[in-house]
N, C-alpha and C positions, 0 to 999 in steps of 0.2 A: 619885672623890674624894668625901669625905663631910664634912658639917658637922652636928654634933648641936645641937639647940636645947633650951633650957629649956622645960618645959611652961608654957603660959600659959592662963589661963581665957578663954573666949570668943575663941579665936584660930583660925586655920587655917594649914595647912602650905603653904608655897610652895617649889616645886622650881625651882632655877635651873640651867639647862644652858648652858654656854658652848661655842660651836663655832667652829672655824676651818676655812674651806673647804679641802679637800684640795689642789686645784690651786694655790691661792695659797700654801699652806703649803709644798708641795714646792718651788715656785719660789723662795720667799724663803729657806727653810732651806738650800738648796744654796749660797747665797752666805754663809752663816754670819753673818747680820746680828745684831749685838748687840741684846739685848732681845727676840729672837724666841723663841717657844716651840719646843722641840726637835722635829725632824721625826718623832720616834716617836709624837707625839701623834695621836690619831685622834678622829673625831667621837664625842661622848658620854663623853669621858674625865673631864670636870670636872662635878661635881654639888655643889650647896650647898642647904641648906634652913634655915629658921628659922621660928619661930612669930611671926606678926604679931598683936598684940592687935586684936580686932575693933573696939574703940573708935577705933583710929587708922587703920583701913583706908581709908575714903573721904576722910579729911582729908588723907592724904599721897600717895595714888596715884590714877591715873585709868585707865580702860580705854582702850586704844588700838587693839586689833585682836583679832578672833576668827577663827581659820582652822583648820578641820580638827583640832580637838583640841589645837592648839599655837599659840603666838603669839610674836611677836618684840618685843623691847624695847630701847630705847636708853638706857643709864644714863649720866647726866652729873652725877652728884652725888658725895657722899663715898664711894660704893661704888667709886670709882676707886682709892682706896687699897687696898680689899679685893681687887679684881680687877686689880691694877696691871700684871701681865704682859700680860693680854689688852687692857686699856685702852691700853697703850702702843702696841699694834699695830693694833687694830681700833676705836679710838674708843669705848672702853667697851662692847664687844659683850656682849650677854647675852640669854638666852631665859628668860622666866618662864612657867611652865606648871603647871597642875593637870590632869593627863591621865588618861585611862582605859586607856591601854595604851602599849606601846613607841612612841617617836617617833623620827623621823629628820630633824628640822628642821636646816637649815644656814643660817647667817647670813652673808650676803655684805656687803661694804662698802656697796654701793648700797642693799641692803635696809634696813640699819641707818639710813641717812640719810633714809629716807622720813619724812614728817611724819605721825605717827600721832595722830589726835585722836578723842575720844569722851567719853562720860559715864561716871561711876562706876556700876557695876552696882547694881541695886536689891538691898536687903538680902536679899530672898527668893531671889535668884538665886545668892547666895554658897554655897559648899560647906559641908558640915557642919563646924563648928569642931573636931570631934574627929578629923577626917581626918588621916591621916599618910602619909608617903612613905618607903618602905624604900630609902634611897639606896645602901646597900652592895650590894644585888643589882640595883639599877637598876629595880626594879618599882614601879609606882604603884598606889595603892589608890583605887578608885572612891569619890567622895565628893560627893553632891549632884547627880548628873546630869552630862550632857555640857557642863559649863561650863568654858571656858578663856579667860583674858584676858591680854592683853599689858599689863604695868604699867610706867609710867614715873613716877619720883618727881618731884613738882612742886617740892619743896624738899629741901635737903640732908638725907640720912637718917642719923640717929644710931642705929647698930645696938645700942648699949648700951641706949638708951631702949626699944628693941623687945624687950629681954630675950633677945637672941641671943648664944649662945656660939659663937664662930667657932673651930673646931678642924679645919682641913683635913687629910684623910688620903687617900693615893693608893690607888685600887683596883687598881693595877698598878705595875710597877716604875718607870714614868715619874713624875718629880716635877714639880710646877708651879714652875719657877724661870726666871729670866731666862736666855736662851741666851747662853753665853759662848764665845769662840773656843776651838776645840780645839787651835789651834796659834798661837803668838805670831809676830807679824811685826814687823820693823823697817823702817819706810818712809822711805827716804832721798831721795825725789824732791825736785827743786828747787822744785816748785810746779805745781799746787796742793799744798800740803804737809799734813802730818798735823795733826789737831786733837786736843787732849787727850781721852782717853776720858771723863773726868769731865764735860767740857763737852758731849760728844755725848749722854750720858745725860740731862743736865739739859735740853738742847734737846728731847729726845724727850719728857720729862715735861711740858714747857711748851707743846707744840704746841696743846693744847686750851685752855689758860688761862695767861696770862702774869701770874703772881703775884697773881691775883685783884684787880688794880688797873687804873686807866686810865693807867698810866705810859707816858710817851713813850720809846720805845727810843732815839730820837735824843738826847734830853736825858740819859737815863741813861748812854748810851755816852760822850757828850761829857764828862760829869762824871768818869767813870773815866779817860778820856784825860788830862784836866787834872790829876787827882790823881796818876797814875803818873809823869807827866813834869814835874810842877810848872810847868805852862804859865802864863806871866804873864797878867795881866788884859788887857793891850793886844794880845793875840793872839786871832784868831778860829779856830774849829774848824769845818770844813765837811766834809760827806760827799758825794763826787761819784762819777760813773761814768766809764768809759772806761779804767780801770786806769792803771798807770804810763805806758803808751804814750800815753794821752790827755793826760797831764801834760807829755809832751815838747812838745806844742803849746800847752797851756794856760799854761805858764810864760812863754814869750815873748809870747804873746797878751796877757797881763796886765801884764808888766813891761818889755817891750822899748821901749815908747813914750818913756821918759825921754830916752835918748840914741841909740837905734837900734842899739846894739851891745852884745854880751855876751861874757864870757870863759867858756870851758868847760875843765874838767879832763877830758881823755879818757884814761881808764885801763883801759877795757875795752869790751866789746860794747855795753852799755846806754848808757853815756855817749856813745859814738860815735853811736848812733842818735839820742840826744837832741840832740846837736850838729847832726846832719844835718837834723833836723826844724826846729830853731830857725833855721837858715840861710834858711828860707823867709820869715822875718819880720824879719830884720835881719842885721847883720854879726856873724859869729861868729869868735872867735879861740881857737885851742887854746893853752892856756897852758903845756903841758908837751910836750916832744918825743916823738914817736911812734917806737917801735922796731919791729922785725919782729913782735914779739908782746908782749902785755901781761904783764909779770912782776912789777909792783910800782908803787908811787907814786914817781915821780922825786924826787930831793932838792930842797929849797926853792930852792937856788941856780940851778936850771934854770927856775924859774917866771917867766913874763912876764905880769904882771897890769896891767891898764889902770885907773887911778883914775877914768876917765870912763865905765867900763862901766855899763850899766844894772843888771847883776847878775853874780855869779860862780856858776857851776853845777858841782856834782860829784855823783857817785854814791858813797855811803858804802861800798857793798859790791857788787862785781861778781860775780854768781853764776856766770857762765860760766867766768871765768878764776880765780876764787878770790882776788881782790885786794881788800883792805879797808883803808880809811883808819883808822889807829889813833888819830888825833886830828883835831880840827877844823882845817882849813887857815886860816891867817891871810890876810885880804884887806884891800885898802885901806879906810881909814876912810870910812864913808858909803856904801859899795857893798854892797847886800844880798847875802847868801849864800843860795843855794838848794841844797837837798839832797834827793836821791832816796834814801830810807831803806827802800825796799820790802822788802829782804831782811834787814835787821838792826834794824828798828824794835823797840823795847822789849826789846833784848838787852843794853842797858847804859844807865846814866844819861846824859841829854842836857841840856846847858844851852841851852834853847830860845831864850834871849835873844840868842844869837850868830847866829841865823838870821833871814832875811827870810821864807823859805818852806821848810817841810818837808812832804814828801808820801810816801805809801807805799801800794801795793796791799795789800789785806788777806790775800791768799791764801797768803802764805808764813809769816808769824809771828803774825798777829793775826786770823785767821778764814778765811773762804771767799771764793772769787772773787765779784766783783760790786760791790764798793764800794772807793773810794779815800779814805783819810784825808788831809786837807790842813790844815795849820796855817799861818796867814798873819798877819804883823804888820800891824796895822790901818792904818798909814800908807801901806802899799803898795796899798791898795784905791782904786778910783775913777779909775784911769787906764789902762784897757785900750785896745788898738788898736781902731780903728773896725770892723775886720772880725772881731772876736772873737765867736764864737757865744755865745748867751746861756747855754747849758749849760756852757760853759767859763769864763764870766765870774765871777771870784771875788767881785766886788762884789755882783752879783745873787744869787749863791748864799748869801752871808752875809746880805744884807738879807732874804732869804726863809727864812732858817734851814734851808737845804738842801732846801727844799720847793718851789722854783720849778717843777720837774718832779717826777713821782712818784719818791720815793727808793727805793732797794733795801732795803726794810725788813728782810727776814729776814737778809741779810748783815750789816746794821748790828747787828741783835740778836745774831748769832753773834759779831761783833767784841766787843760788850759782854760777852758771856759769857766769851770767851777772855781779855779783859783783866781780868775779875773773877777768873778763875783765876790769872792772873799776880800779881795783888794778894794773893790768898790764899796763893800759894806763896812769898811773900816779896818781891814787887815786882821792879823791873828790876835791882836790885842782886843778887838771887838768880839771876835769869836770866843775868846776866853771869858770875857764878861758875860756873854750870853750863856755859855755852858754853865757857869757858876749860878746864874739866875735860874736856869731851868732845873738843874739838878737839886739846888737848895729847896726849890719849891716842892719837889717830890719827897726829898728826905725829911723835910720838916713835918709833912703829913705822916710819914712812917713813924717818926720819933714821937709824935704827939698822939698817936692812935691808941695808946694804952695797951699795946700788945696785939691789937687787931691786925696790924701789918707789922712785919718784922724783917730785919736783915741781919745776916751774920757777919757782914763786912765791918771791920773796925773803922771807927770814924776817921782816923787819920789816913786810911787807905781807900776810902770810898771813891769810886770812879765818878767823874763829872759827866761821862758820856754813856755809861751803861749802868743803870740803876737796877740792881737785883733785889727783889723782895718777894714776899709770899702773901697770899690772901686775896688775890684778885684774879678774876678769870679773863681769858682772851688775850693776854700778853704772855704767851707761853715762854718759859725760860728754856735754857739749853737742856737737851735730853739728859746730860750727865749730872746736872744738879737740880733740875726741876724748878719749881717756884715760878716767879714772874720776872721778866726783864724788860725794861723800857730803855731803848737805845736813843739817846738824845744827841745825835750827831749835828754838825753845823747846819744842815739844811732843815732840821726840825726847829720850828719857831717857838718863841716864848708862848705864843697863843696855843700851840700844840701841847706844850707842857702844862699850861693852865687848864686846858680841856681835860687832860688826864688827871690833874690834881682835883679838879671839881668832881670828876666822876668818883675818884677814890673817897672823897669826903661823903658824897651822896651814898655810895655803896656801903660805907661803914655805918652811916645813920640808919640805913634800911636793914642791914644784916648783923650789925654789932650787938653784942649782948647788952 
């Protein structure tokens, strides 16, 4: 690869060689990681040069290392944009050298991270300003003796001010581009679930520097949560650990003290587990009758709700059985409503004011595993059971702004980026429209298959995000119910759903009676 430079008076040529270790490259490229240089790249493929005016040399750079005619440099300046592919993988890897012969320097991640310090070379030690490097052939011209220095910019480098014209050209068929998947995949797993590719690329770019500010990821993410859900001012937003399963205990530990009893809608595996955990801390009543299996939300006429309950609990979407509440259940006045929204958070507008507590693990619709988002009405704070651990105490977590213990910073940041993507795509209203379009596409094929595909979930309780059915291989359902499950979370596109739908039609045509 070649970069031509404009001639500059009193300047000298600098050759930049960017290397990727063969072993690491082969290992990474075999996994087809987005953003990785193609596996056909070899040492020495990438070469740049430009003319640096002599008057700016010592003011902008420092010598860091001299070793056998070549040196290593760590670029953490505006050259990140120029070498963006390499920067994204190797923390702005680069080799700066004025050499007297062919070199075979290889940069490893450990080498790059070394703290290279030194003084700017004396003027007499600099190479002849008229020196040049023939990048097309990879040959170097001797200029001024065996001098080679590793240069690290002390301040952001403006290549325009240096008079450099950046015109990369490949010396072989391989081009310097972000590696993209050679095959498209539709990932229907129930969780951890897919994260939008746009978000993954943004996270990759921000690993070295988060927006060049001292912004708090907790504050930024909370702001986006409040904006997307229109969270009222009398509600607190906290970021906790332990996942949804941790909240099975945290909810009764924080709310059960009022009367010592709670009502639970048990409509699937997750609410059943939550009720079992809550029974350790108080009296739990199941408010809907249990059948042999979970096929839907029973009609309101069968509900038995206690006006003296400390709270009423339900799971908005049961991922195992594919059962979803299509509306918020009505509960006795004054009784707080608690909802596990782990799998359908931010898939539709929510009137937060109807709830006492809403929580959800991030790994299905709003990020990666490691953080749980909890929204709490402030009047419910301050009365935990005496045995409540501090890490599960809503009051302590709120008082300390989710910082009582070390927060899972990166998962919170990922959540913020995913929610930013939701906002950019049109908000929760658009997510709801997409969920309906994707799930309707699959359910219509199930319903018109003449029994080839089937689902036991009642039409009025069918989940928009977890379609559970039977008769298709490779989309294995939960081990407790079997069958097939396609999880259509926000990051799954309509194209993904259409690919599944087309396969289902084709599969039925080939194997149907």
